[in-house]
N, C-alpha and C positions, 0 to 999 in steps of 0.2 A: 421158590417158597415151598414149604412143606405143609400140607393140610391133612392131618390125621383124621380119619373118619371111622366111626364105629356104627355097627348095625343096631346096637342096643342103646336106646336113648338114656335110660337110667344109668347104666354103666358109663356111657360116653361122658356124661356131665361130670361124674365123680373123677374119672380118669383125667379129663381135661383140666378140671379144677386143680388136681394134684400136680399135673404137669406145669400148669401156670404158676403155682406156688413154688415149685422146685426151680423153674427158670428164673423167677424173680429173686429167689434166695441166692442162687449161684451167680447171678449176673455180676461180673467184675471181681468175684472173690476167689476164683480158681486160677491156677497157673495155666490152664488150658482154655481155649476159646469155647464159649457156649453160644447157642443160638440166641438171637435177639427176638423177643416177643413183639410182634408187630400189632396184633389185634386179637381180641377175643369177642365172642358174641354168641347169639342163639338165633336160629331161624326155624320156625315151625317146631319148636321143642327140641331141636338138635343143637347141642353146644358145639362150638368150633374154636380153634385158635389158628392163627397164622404166624409162623416164625420163619426166620431166615434159615437157609440150608448151609451147612458147613461143608467144606471140601474134605475129601478123604473117604474112608470106609466107616460104616456104622459099627459101633462096638458089638452089636448083636450079631454081626456077620463074622467077626474075628474072635469073639470071646471063647468059643469052643477050642480054638487052636492055641490059646494062651495057657501056659503051664500054671499049676497050682501056686508055686512060689511067686511067679510074676503077678498072678491075680491078687494075692495077698498084698503085695507091694503097691499095686495100683490102688486098691480100695483103701489101704492105709494112708497113702499120700493124699487122696481125695478127701478122706475123713478129717484130716488135720489142716485143711486149707482155711 
């Protein structure tokens, strides 16, 4: 499981809400696997979410090595799902 944490309570809640919405929107609609949202909540003013972890490398780890043409292809395909 992956539990993203943030040191800023105000930003954390907004980011996690956006992530929650994005996960819910993409669930089952893309040709690629997306994490399953297991639970969301708040403890002492700290928002959190629990989601499944996918196998492979995170896009943020490989994005810099992807060429411009391939980046455009990737985002175009995801945008039309």
